[in-house]
Every structure is written in structure tokens, then in C-alpha cells.
VEXZA-139757 format. One record per residue: y, x, z of N, C-alpha, C, CB in turn; residue in three letters. Coordinates in pm, 1 decimal. Glycine has a CB too. Layout:
// VEXZA-139757
    nnorth     neast       nup   canorth    caeast      caup    cnorth     ceast       cup   cbnorth    cbeast      cbup  res
         Y         X         Z         Y         X         Z         Y         X         Z         Y         X         Z  ala
...
// end
This chain:
// VEXZA-139757
    nnorth     neast       nup   canorth    caeast      caup    cnorth     ceast       cup   cbnorth    cbeast      cbup  res
   10301.5    9262.9    9665.8   10329.4    9354.2    9733.3   10304.8    9316.1    9907.7   10466.2    9388.7    9684.3  met
   10232.7    9436.7    9943.8   10172.1    9405.7   10100.1   10268.1    9517.0   10154.0    9974.6    9434.3   10137.7  ile
   10377.2    9411.8   10271.8   10476.2    9456.1   10366.2   10401.8    9627.7   10391.2   10484.6    9333.3   10524.5  pro
   10504.7    9692.2   10404.1   10484.7    9850.6   10460.2   10409.1    9846.9   10631.7   10673.8    9937.9   10469.5  asp
   10475.7    9724.3   10718.5   10418.1    9711.9   10840.9   10272.6    9609.9   10828.6   10537.7    9652.0   10940.8  asp
   10227.6    9611.8   10732.0   10061.2    9549.3   10704.3    9966.0    9674.9   10713.7   10035.1    9470.2   10527.1  glu
   10006.9    9781.8   10736.0    9910.7    9919.3   10680.7    9919.8    9984.9   10793.4    9962.5   10022.2   10544.3  phe
    9798.6   10005.4   10828.1    9764.4   10113.7   10945.4    9811.4   10259.0   10937.9    9615.5   10127.3   10957.5  ile
    9889.5   10278.1   10998.3    9898.6   10403.2   10989.8    9862.7   10518.4   11074.9    9991.0   10409.4   10971.3  gln
    9879.8   10623.8   11042.1    9894.4   10717.9   11157.0    9969.6   10850.9   11146.6    9767.3   10750.6   11198.1  thr
   10027.6   10924.2   11232.0   10093.0   11087.1   11215.8   10032.0   11185.1   11107.5   10069.7   11173.7   11360.4  lys
    9873.0   11179.5   11146.2    9832.2   11272.1   11046.8    9795.2   11288.1   10885.1    9751.2   11299.0   11094.0  asn
    9855.3   11157.5   10837.8    9800.5   11121.5   10753.5    9942.1   11042.6   10645.3    9676.7   11039.4   10819.0  val
    9952.8   11085.8   10524.3   10105.9   11078.4   10460.8   10098.6   10896.2   10428.0   10130.9   11204.8   10279.6  pro
   10180.7   10806.0   10454.5   10189.7   10682.8   10376.7   10233.0   10570.0   10489.4   10039.3   10648.2   10296.8  gly
   10164.2   10453.6   10420.2   10195.5   10446.7   10261.3   10337.2   10450.5   10200.9   10142.7   10320.6   10210.1  pro
   10259.5   10482.1   10059.0   10392.7   10476.8    9996.3   10478.8   10345.0   10019.7   10372.9   10495.4    9848.4  thr
   10586.8   10412.7    9986.2   10690.3   10259.8   10031.2   10671.1   10135.4    9939.0   10874.3   10290.7   10014.5  lys
   10699.1   10038.7    9995.5   10711.5    9891.4    9912.2   10790.8    9912.8    9805.5   10777.6    9765.4    9992.1  glu
   10896.8    9969.2    9805.4   10983.6    9932.8    9688.0   10932.3   10066.5    9572.9   11176.6    9933.1    9740.4  glu
   10889.4   10121.4    9667.1   10820.6   10260.9    9537.6   10725.6   10215.9    9451.5   10729.0   10401.6    9605.7  val
   10588.9   10127.7    9536.7   10495.8   10096.4    9494.8   10501.0    9995.9    9417.9   10429.7   10090.0    9568.0  arg
   10597.8    9905.4    9396.8   10642.9    9777.0    9324.3   10678.4    9830.0    9186.7   10774.8    9696.5    9398.1  cys
   10773.6   10026.8    9188.1   10779.7   10071.2    9053.7   10673.4   10101.9    8999.6   10850.6   10165.0    9035.3  leu
   10591.9   10157.8    9072.6   10431.7   10225.2    9045.7   10370.4   10137.0    8950.2   10322.5   10231.6    9188.4  val
   10339.3   10009.1    9037.5   10278.8    9903.8    8991.3   10322.2    9881.8    8847.8   10303.2    9793.5    9077.0  met
   10448.8    9882.6    8797.0   10541.3    9816.9    8703.8   10510.2    9917.0    8602.2   10704.0    9797.1    8747.9  cys
   10523.9   10072.3    8631.2   10473.1   10177.1    8545.6   10329.3   10180.1    8524.4   10510.5   10300.4    8595.5  lys
   10262.1   10165.5    8592.1   10089.3   10156.0    8552.1   10062.4   10076.2    8485.7    9990.8   10133.0    8644.1  ala
   10110.4    9955.3    8516.1   10072.5    9809.5    8398.4    9924.8    9797.4    8425.6   10099.5    9840.6    8194.0  asn
    9890.5    9792.5    8519.4    9763.7    9745.8    8535.6    9690.5    9617.5    8518.4    9748.0    9769.0    8629.0  ile
    9578.7    9590.6    8437.7    9523.5    9499.4    8401.1    9397.2    9449.3    8508.4    9492.8    9536.1    8271.1  ser
    9375.2    9345.9    8478.2    9236.7    9285.6    8555.9    9088.4    9348.0    8514.4    9224.4    9117.0    8519.9  ser
    9101.6    9419.6    8353.4    8986.6    9443.4    8332.2    9040.3    9656.6    8317.6    8916.5    9325.4    8177.7  gln
    9120.7    9691.0    8396.3    9123.3    9825.2    8397.4    9033.6    9926.0    8509.7    9260.4    9844.6    8408.9  asp
    9034.6   10038.2    8486.8    8997.1   10116.4    8589.8    9114.8   10220.4    8637.6    8871.7   10185.7    8546.1  thr
    9112.1   10221.5    8760.2    9218.4   10274.6    8812.8    9164.9   10412.0    8916.6    9297.8   10149.7    8888.1  val
    9222.7   10536.8    8878.1    9188.9   10623.4    8972.2    9282.5   10681.4    9033.4    9118.1   10704.6    8933.8  val
    9268.0   10677.4    9148.3    9438.7   10699.9    9283.4    9364.1   10843.1    9347.5    9471.5   10512.7    9477.7  asp
    9444.5   10977.6    9250.8    9451.0   11070.2    9328.6    9539.1   11112.9    9454.2    9455.4   11134.9    9259.0  val
    9486.5   11174.1    9551.0    9535.2   11159.5    9675.1    9601.7   11054.5    9731.7    9598.1   11240.0    9690.7  gly
    9507.5   10927.8    9770.5    9477.4   10827.5    9830.0    9603.0   10816.6    9945.7    9328.4   10840.2    9876.5  cys
    9598.7   10930.9   10005.6    9666.5   10918.6   10177.6    9602.8   10795.7   10278.6    9855.5   10874.3   10167.7  gly
    9708.1   10716.7   10295.8    9673.3   10638.4   10359.9    9628.7   10447.6   10288.9    9781.3   10666.0   10452.9  ser
    9638.5   10477.8   10147.7    9572.0   10359.9   10075.3    9699.6   10256.2   10037.6    9447.4   10280.6   10182.5  gly
    9827.7   10310.5   10001.7    9918.9   10220.9    9954.3    9901.5   10151.9    9829.5   10026.2   10278.5    9949.0  gly
    9877.8   10283.4    9721.2    9877.9   10246.9    9587.4    9735.8   10207.2    9563.9    9928.8   10358.5    9494.0  leu
    9631.9   10291.7    9607.6    9506.3   10219.9    9588.5    9474.2   10056.5    9638.7    9413.2   10307.8    9656.6  thr
    9553.5   10010.6    9764.7    9525.6    9847.9    9817.0    9606.4    9784.5    9696.4    9599.7    9794.7    9998.9  leu
    9731.8    9852.4    9592.5    9789.2    9721.8    9553.8    9676.0    9751.6    9400.7   10006.2    9708.1    9538.5  glu
    9642.8    9854.4    9387.3    9590.1    9845.1    9289.8    9471.3    9763.2    9251.9    9579.9    9939.9    9273.6  ser
    9377.3    9790.8    9352.5    9263.3    9713.8    9421.1    9323.0    9544.1    9367.8    9258.0    9750.3    9628.4  ala
    9397.0    9521.1    9380.6    9479.7    9340.1    9396.3    9479.0    9336.1    9241.2    9691.0    9314.0    9486.4  gln
    9493.4    9415.5    9122.9    9524.3    9392.0    9019.1    9455.7    9461.2    8889.9    9638.5    9406.0    9033.0  arg
    9338.1    9556.4    8944.8    9256.0    9601.3    8875.3    9124.5    9574.9    8852.2    9263.8    9683.3    8895.3  ala
    9038.9    9587.1    8744.6    8857.8    9569.9    8767.1    8815.1    9647.8    8905.4    8754.0    9658.1    8618.7  leu
    8822.1    9796.2    8955.5    8775.4    9845.2    8989.0    8896.0    9985.4    9009.0    8662.0    9826.2    8924.6  asn
    8871.0   10059.2    9146.9    8950.4   10186.0    9161.7    8869.3   10254.1    9209.8    9068.9   10191.9    9235.5  val
    8909.2   10421.5    9162.7    8828.8   10520.3    9228.3    8925.0   10574.3    9320.1    8763.5   10626.9    9135.3  ile
    8926.4   10613.1    9438.4    9009.7   10646.5    9523.4    8984.1   10785.2    9563.8    9010.0   10558.2    9622.1  ala
    9025.5   10864.4    9611.3    9021.2   11000.7    9677.3    9082.0   11079.4    9759.9    9021.1   11061.1    9620.0  phe
    9058.7   11163.8    9850.4    9131.7   11231.5    9903.2    9059.0   11348.7    9961.4    9199.3   11159.6    9980.2  asp
    9099.4   11500.4    9981.1    9035.8   11565.4   10009.6    9067.8   11581.7   10184.7    9046.0   11663.8    9912.9  lys
    9106.8   11484.2   10248.5    9129.2   11502.9   10384.3    9030.2   11376.9   10454.3    9302.8   11494.2   10417.9  asn
    8922.1   11403.5   10541.2    8857.6   11298.9   10549.9    8942.5   11202.0   10646.6    8721.0   11332.5   10590.8  pro
    9035.1   11202.5   10709.7    9086.8   11121.0   10805.0    9183.3   11002.5   10707.9    9176.0   11221.6   10921.8  glu
    9222.0   11040.8   10614.6    9302.8   10994.7   10488.3    9212.2   10888.7   10447.8    9330.6   11111.4   10364.4  ala
    9065.7   10919.8   10391.9    8938.7   10838.1   10307.8    8925.6   10735.6   10434.9    8762.9   10947.5   10261.0  ile
    8900.8   10778.3   10562.9    8918.3   10666.8   10674.8    8980.3   10573.4   10718.1    8927.4   10690.1   10745.9  asp
    9097.8   10631.8   10728.1    9215.5   10523.1   10720.2    9266.3   10447.6   10587.9    9335.3   10590.4   10767.7  leu
    9227.7   10473.2   10465.5    9242.4   10395.7   10357.4    9115.1   10335.6   10358.7    9281.2   10464.1   10232.7  thr
    8985.9   10317.0   10382.7    8883.3   10259.0   10443.1    8949.7   10142.0   10532.5    8800.2   10366.1   10521.3  arg
    8997.8   10190.5   10642.4    9061.1   10074.7   10753.4    9142.5   10004.9   10655.4    9164.2   10135.4   10898.6  lys
    9268.3   10020.4   10579.2    9331.0    9917.7   10517.5    9264.0    9836.2   10379.7    9456.1    9977.8   10487.1  asn
    9192.2    9894.5   10365.0    9084.9    9808.2   10261.8    9024.4    9673.4   10296.8    8957.8    9890.4   10238.2  leu
    8980.3    9757.1   10426.8    8882.6    9633.5   10538.4    8957.9    9581.1   10567.9    8799.3    9657.4   10669.9  glu
    9136.2    9571.0   10599.6    9186.3    9505.4   10668.5    9252.1    9397.1   10582.4    9255.7    9578.1   10747.8  lys
    9226.9    9444.9   10417.4    9343.5    9347.5   10337.2    9186.5    9271.8   10280.8    9491.4    9444.8   10181.7  his
    9068.1    9282.0   10291.7    8950.4    9234.2   10228.8    8949.2    9295.8   10054.7    8955.3    9054.8   10244.7  gly
    8948.8    9401.9   10073.2    8959.3    9449.6    9915.5    8843.8    9580.1    9901.1    9143.7    9513.2    9873.8  leu
    8807.5    9631.0   10001.8    8648.0    9730.3    9994.1    8573.4    9715.9    9895.9    8540.3    9706.5   10099.4  thr
    8520.7    9595.6    9828.1    8491.6    9600.2    9710.4    8484.0    9621.4    9582.1    8490.3    9574.9    9709.5  ser
    8623.6    9644.0    9559.3    8643.0    9710.0    9445.6    8691.0    9803.1    9442.1    8688.3    9665.8    9375.0  lys
    8624.7    9877.6    9541.4    8740.5   10038.9    9562.5    8636.1   10119.3    9617.5    8904.6   10037.1    9697.3  val
    8560.5   10220.3    9506.2    8495.6   10308.0    9538.2    8551.0   10455.1    9576.1    8420.8   10302.9    9451.8  gln
    8587.7   10479.4    9716.9    8650.0   10588.0    9832.0    8533.0   10692.2    9830.0    8677.4   10515.6   10010.3  leu
    8586.7   10826.2    9768.4    8553.0   10941.2    9767.3    8628.1   11072.9    9832.3    8537.7   10947.6    9655.4  leu
    8570.7   11177.1    9900.2    8621.2   11260.3    9948.1    8612.9   11395.1    9904.0    8595.4   11245.3   10042.8  glu
    8670.9   11466.9    9868.3    8645.3   11593.5    9785.5    8816.0   11615.4    9676.5    8468.6   11555.0    9668.2  gly
    8820.0   11733.9    9689.6    8845.6   11785.9    9579.7    8901.7   11730.7    9423.7    8747.2   11832.6    9576.4  asp
    9012.6   11713.4    9417.3    9074.0   11641.6    9277.6    9003.4   11679.0    9158.9    9227.0   11680.6    9246.3  ala
    9022.9   11778.4    9135.1    8951.3   11859.2    9014.8    8790.1   11849.1    8999.5    8983.5   12017.2    9034.9  leu
    8697.0   11847.0    9094.0    8552.4   11858.1    9110.8    8548.7   11685.0    9113.8    8489.4   11960.2    9264.9  gln
    8633.3   11565.1    9211.1    8621.1   11461.2    9201.5    8639.5   11393.9    9015.7    8713.0   11424.2    9312.4  val
    8716.4   11464.4    8994.0    8743.1   11423.9    8836.5    8673.7   11461.1    8734.7    8854.0   11460.3    8791.4  leu
    8631.8   11550.8    8775.8    8494.9   11605.1    8653.7    8386.6   11516.7    8677.7    8420.3   11779.8    8676.0  glu
    8360.5   11453.9    8718.1    8277.8   11338.3    8780.1    8279.4   11205.0    8710.8    8324.8   11311.9    8918.1  gly
    8391.0   11214.0    8716.1    8434.4   11032.1    8621.5    8452.4   11018.7    8467.6    8605.2   10965.0    8666.7  ile
    8369.0   10929.3    8414.4    8386.5   10946.4    8272.5    8511.8   10899.6    8205.2    8283.4   10884.7    8211.0  asn
    8549.7   10812.7    8242.4    8660.5   10773.6    8158.3    8752.5   10655.9    8249.5    8595.2   10711.1    8006.3  ser
    8874.9   10624.5    8272.3    8926.0   10513.4    8309.2    9067.3   10519.0    8237.1    8924.1   10499.2    8462.2  phe
    9132.1   10393.3    8234.1    9253.9   10315.3    8198.2    9379.5   10392.7    8267.7    9239.8   10153.7    8252.2  asp
    9394.9   10411.3    8412.9    9526.2   10456.2    8472.7    9484.7   10550.2    8579.3    9618.4   10334.9    8531.9  val
    9565.8   10654.2    8551.6    9556.3   10768.4    8671.3    9715.0   10792.1    8756.8    9505.4   10935.9    8586.1  ile
    9676.3   10762.8    8895.1    9813.0   10786.3    8955.6    9779.7   10929.1    9035.6    9869.2   10646.9    9065.1  leu
    9884.8   10969.4    9031.9    9830.7   11106.7    9116.2    9969.2   11113.2    9261.9    9838.4   11295.3    8972.4  val
    9944.2   11091.4    9350.5   10045.2   11089.6    9458.9   10000.5   11229.6    9560.6   10037.3   10924.8    9547.5  gly
    9912.3   11302.0    9535.1    9862.6   11444.9    9607.5    9798.1   11510.8    9533.5    9779.8   11441.9    9723.2  gly
    9869.8   11645.5    9544.0    9747.7   11718.0    9412.5    9735.4   11874.1    9474.5    9830.9   11728.2    9198.3  ser
    9799.8   11901.8    9625.3    9777.9   12057.1    9716.2    9817.9   12157.8    9576.0    9563.7   12094.3    9794.6  ser
    9870.2   12157.7    9484.9    9929.8   12237.6    9420.7    9854.8   12251.0    9265.3    9936.8   12357.6    9507.8  gly
    9784.6   12156.1    9245.3    9676.6   12170.2    9140.7    9751.6   12058.0    9009.8    9495.5   12110.8    9216.6  asp
    9875.0   12047.4    9025.1    9879.9   11914.1    8909.2    9931.2   11927.5    8816.7    9935.7   11799.1    8933.7  leu
    9925.6   12058.4    8763.1    9912.9   12076.9    8625.7    9764.7   12059.3    8560.3    9964.5   12210.7    8600.4  pro
    9653.5   12102.8    8628.8    9547.1   12112.6    8579.9    9484.6   11976.4    8617.0    9483.8   12232.7    8620.2  leu
    9543.6   11886.8    8766.6    9478.8   11732.5    8751.5    9521.2   11658.8    8630.6    9521.4   11635.3    8874.1  ile
    9668.8   11672.1    8560.2    9720.6   11618.4    8468.6    9641.0   11605.3    8341.7    9825.8   11675.9    8456.3  ile
    9610.1   11744.5    8329.4    9520.9   11771.1    8194.0    9401.5   11748.7    8193.3    9516.9   11892.1    8147.7  lys
    9307.4   11744.1    8303.1    9199.4   11700.4    8316.2    9219.5   11559.3    8303.4    9141.3   11745.4    8424.5  gln
    9261.5   11498.3    8392.6    9290.0   11329.3    8401.7    9321.9   11263.1    8256.2    9435.7   11295.0    8505.9  gly
    9402.8   11333.5    8144.1    9452.2   11322.1    8062.6    9311.7   11291.9    7968.4    9548.1   11425.9    8049.1  tyr
    9238.0   11400.5    7977.9    9146.2   11445.4    7876.8    9075.1   11305.5    7887.8    9053.0   11594.3    7906.8  glu
    9008.9   11256.9    8033.4    8916.6   11191.6    8030.7    9002.0   11005.6    8062.5    8803.0   11270.9    8144.5  lys
    9131.0   11009.7    8024.8    9201.8   10887.4    8000.0    9202.1   10796.8    7892.7    9305.2   10911.2    8006.7  leu
    9169.5   10687.9    7837.5    9118.8   10625.4    7782.1    9291.9   10606.5    7679.4    9027.7   10513.9    7874.8  lys
    9276.4   10568.0    7509.6    9342.2   10541.3    7435.8    9455.8   10397.9    7482.8    9249.2   10536.8    7331.0  glu
    9567.0   10422.2    7512.9    9683.2   10383.8    7583.3    9694.2   10349.3    7757.7    9718.3   10267.1    7508.1  asn
    9604.6   10491.2    7769.3    9579.8   10472.3    7939.1    9756.3   10555.5    7981.8    9383.2   10597.4    8019.8  gly
    9778.1   10505.8    8126.1    9886.1   10546.2    8162.1    9868.2   10660.3    8273.6    9959.4   10433.7    8198.1  arg
    9952.3   10733.9    8286.5    9952.4   10849.5    8423.8   10062.8   10817.5    8490.2    9963.1   11020.7    8391.6  ile
   10110.7   10804.6    8605.6   10237.5   10771.1    8677.5   10193.7   10852.6    8831.6   10268.9   10575.8    8686.7  val
   10257.2   10989.4    8815.9   10257.9   11080.0    8935.9   10422.4   11018.4    9003.5   10248.1   11279.3    8880.5  ile
   10422.9   10998.0    9153.0   10464.0   11057.0    9208.5   10511.7   11152.9    9303.6   10463.3   11031.3    9195.2  thr
   10653.7   11187.5    9292.8   10683.3   11294.8    9369.2   10810.9   11276.1    9475.3   10705.7   11404.3    9272.3  ser
   10808.7   11380.9    9595.5   10930.9   11385.9    9674.7   10969.0   11524.7    9689.7   10916.0   11320.6    9809.4  ile
   10883.3   11608.0    9618.0   10943.6   11734.5    9634.7   10968.2   11762.9    9456.8   10830.6   11855.9    9732.1  leu
   11094.7   11853.5    9449.4   11164.3   11901.2    9330.9   11070.1   11985.8    9226.7   11284.2   11990.0    9380.4  leu
   11000.2   12043.5    9275.3   10906.2   12164.5    9255.2   10773.8   12051.3    9162.5   10845.8   12259.2    9449.4  glu
   10720.2   11997.1    9223.5   10627.3   11891.5    9196.0   10717.0   11796.3    9054.7   10597.8   11792.1    9363.5  thr
   10803.8   11739.9    9069.6   10889.7   11718.4    8935.5   10844.1   11797.0    8832.0   11037.6   11751.1    8949.0  arg
   10907.5   11902.1    8837.2   10945.9   11985.2    8716.7   10827.2   12005.0    8677.7   11027.0   12113.7    8731.3  val
   10707.0   12064.1    8769.7   10581.7   12027.5    8706.1   10471.0   11950.4    8622.3   10559.7   12028.0    8748.0  glu
   10529.7   11829.6    8690.3   10464.9   11708.2    8668.8   10540.5   11662.0    8497.8   10502.3   11590.2    8819.9  ala
   10689.3   11685.4    8479.9   10718.6   11668.3    8364.3   10659.8   11791.2    8257.1   10860.4   11650.2    8371.8  val
   10652.0   11886.8    8280.7   10610.7   12007.7    8203.9   10463.1   12007.9    8170.0   10643.3   12134.1    8282.5  asn
   10375.6   11986.2    8255.9   10220.7   11981.3    8226.1   10226.3   11814.2    8135.5   10103.2   11986.2    8409.3  ala
   10291.2   11694.9    8122.3   10307.3   11605.0    8055.8   10334.8   11645.3    7899.1   10399.3   11536.3    8120.9  ile
   10431.0   11734.1    7900.3   10505.3   11777.2    7772.9   10380.9   11842.8    7700.6   10645.3   11890.0    7799.4  lys
   10311.6   11964.9    7830.1   10256.1   12042.8    7760.7   10100.8   11949.1    7666.8   10228.1   12170.2    7872.8  asn
   10061.3   11828.2    7768.9    9945.4   11792.9    7688.8   10031.6   11678.3    7555.3    9807.0   11704.5    7810.5  ile
   10111.0   11706.4    7508.0   10199.3   11628.0    7391.9   10235.2   11485.6    7407.2   10126.8   11628.3    7260.9  gly
   10231.0   11461.1    7556.9   10348.5   11297.7    7564.4   10469.2   11336.9    7586.0   10327.7   11174.2    7698.8  leu
   10518.4   11197.0    7600.1   10682.6   11220.8    7634.7   10690.0   11138.3    7754.4   10805.1   11165.9    7509.7  val
   10757.4   11235.3    7909.8   10753.0   11205.0    8009.7   10821.4   11037.8    8047.3   10804.3   11319.0    8062.6  pro
   10861.0   10967.3    8121.7   10925.5   10859.5    8138.0   10998.0   10912.9    8297.8   10817.4   10716.2    8126.5  asp
   11081.8   10955.5    8263.1   11124.1   11005.5    8437.4   11253.8   10909.0    8516.4   11199.1   11198.3    8432.0  val
   11203.7   10861.2    8636.3   11267.8   10828.3    8732.0   11308.0   10877.1    8834.4   11235.7   10767.5    8756.9  ile
   11450.3   10815.3    8907.4   11456.8   10874.5    9077.3   11507.7   10763.4    9151.8   11568.8   11015.9    9111.9  glu
   11442.6   10747.7    9204.2   11481.1   10650.0    9323.9   11523.3   10638.4    9475.8   11401.7   10596.2    9331.1  val
   11611.2   10594.1    9517.7   11676.2   10631.4    9626.2   11709.0   10487.8    9703.5   11803.1   10721.7    9584.4  thr
   11606.8   10487.3    9814.1   11607.9   10325.0    9864.3   11673.3   10360.7    9981.7   11451.8   10231.8    9891.5  ile
   11730.3   10241.4   10032.9   11789.6   10202.7   10189.8   11754.3   10038.2   10218.5   11986.3   10227.4   10198.7  ala
   11669.8   10115.8   10305.1   11650.3    9894.1   10406.5   11750.2    9912.6   10532.7   11411.4    9831.6   10522.9  lys
   11797.4    9758.0   10544.3   11860.4    9761.0   10626.2   11818.4    9694.3   10741.5   11952.7    9736.5   10586.5  gly
   11846.5    9773.6   10817.0   11865.3    9732.0   11014.0   11939.3    9674.3   11066.2   11889.5    9818.7   11109.3  lys
   11889.1    9560.2   11146.4   11991.4    9475.6   11204.0   12025.7    9530.4   11310.1   11960.3    9346.2   11229.0  ile
   12138.0    9537.7   11358.1   12212.7    9594.0   11475.9   12277.4    9502.4   11571.2   12314.3    9678.4   11430.1  thr
   12337.3    9515.5   11659.9   12389.6    9414.7   11729.9   12555.9    9389.5   11644.0   12390.0    9465.1   11906.0  glu
   12596.3    9469.8   11593.0   12712.2    9444.6   11523.6   12707.4    9419.0   11365.2   12793.4    9553.1   11551.8  arg
   12569.5    9432.1   11335.4   12562.0    9412.6   11181.6   12477.5    9466.1   11122.2   12658.1    9445.8   11114.4  gly
   12460.0    9518.7   10981.3   12332.7    9523.4   10909.3   12369.3    9729.6   10878.6   12326.1    9376.4   10730.9  thr
   12277.6    9773.1   10920.9   12278.7    9937.4   10926.6   12193.1    9971.8   10817.7   12220.3   10010.0   11071.0  met
   12243.9   10028.4   10705.0   12140.0   10069.6   10568.0   12069.4   10206.4   10624.0   12241.8   10109.4   10394.0  met
   11966.3   10224.1   10653.5   11921.0   10316.0   10626.6   11821.6   10403.8   10538.3   11915.6   10313.0   10689.1  met
   11855.7   10521.1   10480.2   11789.5   10556.0   10349.3   11681.4   10643.3   10363.0   11879.8   10616.4   10255.7  gly
   11617.8   10623.9   10280.8   11464.2   10665.4   10285.4   11444.6   10803.8   10160.9   11353.7   10502.2   10236.2  arg
   11405.6   10918.7   10144.7   11360.7   10991.2   10116.4   11362.6   10984.2    9977.5   11274.3   10999.5   10176.5  asn
   11471.2   11001.7    9868.8   11445.4   10991.9    9730.4   11292.1   11026.7    9665.9   11545.5   11081.4    9672.6  pro
   11306.7   10931.5    9602.5   11119.5   10972.3    9525.5   11148.7   10965.4    9350.3   10952.5   10795.1    9577.0  ile
   11080.7   11057.7    9267.9   11081.9   11064.1    9178.0   10931.6   11011.7    9099.5   11133.6   11175.3    9174.6  thr
   10943.5   10887.5    9033.8   10814.5   10869.7    8945.2   10781.8   10910.1    8775.6   10797.2   10727.3    8952.8  ile
   10709.6   10962.1    8761.1   10704.7   11027.1    8641.1   10560.5   10970.9    8557.6   10708.9   11192.8    8674.4  ile
   10628.1   10892.2    8475.8   10493.8   10858.8    8365.9   10495.0   10876.9    8247.1   10451.6   10736.3    8353.7  ser
   10364.1   10857.9    8164.5   10354.6   10855.2    8037.9   10244.0   10800.9    7967.3   10369.9   10960.7    8005.4  ala
   10243.7   10752.0    7850.8   10103.4   10661.2    7812.5   10069.3   10785.1    7679.4   10140.2   10441.3    7743.4  val
    9871.6   10759.8    7674.1    9823.9   10845.5    7590.4    9803.1   10745.2    7472.9    9700.4   10925.9    7644.6  lys
    9850.0   10812.6    7385.1    9879.0   10734.0    7266.8    9731.8   10763.7    7154.7   10046.9   10793.7    7197.9  val
// end
């Protein structure tokens, strides 16, 4: 895993997805060296870079041009540009132009999550994996319902992580936002 502080970050672009969460997402995604991965709402590129280290190729996109630029910079910094196709655009339009893939990671949906899951599922290969990360309660519910509506059984985990901060007196545990990871496998 790439340490959080190894990512170029800005105030205007979310991320990167925290290192411990990226570990769990990569576990749920089960990416192989032959897989094509789609990263919806790539933000600063945390999951894009981790996927690029494992997959045959990655298609990452975001509707925010600053996110695309930041992901590009992070890919360059870590020598992973050759494995990633970066696209700027709306998720539903970009997904329409992709034939098929093995894994879809959804980190941002701009309110279109049920449609993104449905469209992604249709293009997902057999035994393909869907992994959604959510910080909003409403997104969690939307993701679970959308996965159930396409006939899959969602796996839902919620993670709360605290990182130690060394102080003069000892180690203070600093809590991070809880995150829910919703995943499913196309059978």
C-alpha cells in the first residue's frame, strides 16, 4: 500500500482514500494481474493507483477536471501512468463507452449511484466485483438497495479507524470518519 502522505493532495479534491480503507477495498475487489478495473469518481487517485499496481489496466474517471489533474500527478509520481486511462466526464456517459471490465470501484456518484451500479453491472464480466465506498448514510442505503435490485447479495462492512498521534505524554488515538464498504460478485 502507498502511504497516505505519499499522495499529492489539494483542498479542492477529496482523498486519497485512507490507506487502511484502501487495503480493505483491494481485498474485496480481489484484483488480478489480468483484470480491467474501472474507478468511478477517482478523486485524487488513491484507489486508482492501488488498482494499477495489481491490474492489467485501469480506466479511471471523474467529472472534476482538478481531480483528473491530481490523479495524473499522483500516477506520474509513482510511475503508474502507463496502466491507467484517465477520462474526464459524467460516470453514466463514460460507462456507456466501455465494453466490459472485471472490477468496478465506485467512490463518487453525484447522486446517480443506483444507475451507476445498474449500468456497471450490465458491463461487468461473470465473477466480476462491484465495490462501493460510502461516507454518507444515504449512499450506504442506496448502494445496498441497488445491489439487491439487480439480484445480487451485498456484503456490507463498516470500518472506523483511529490512527495514533505521538505526543509528549504518549500516543493519542485520532478517530477518522467511519466508512462503509458495500461489495458484491456477479454470478
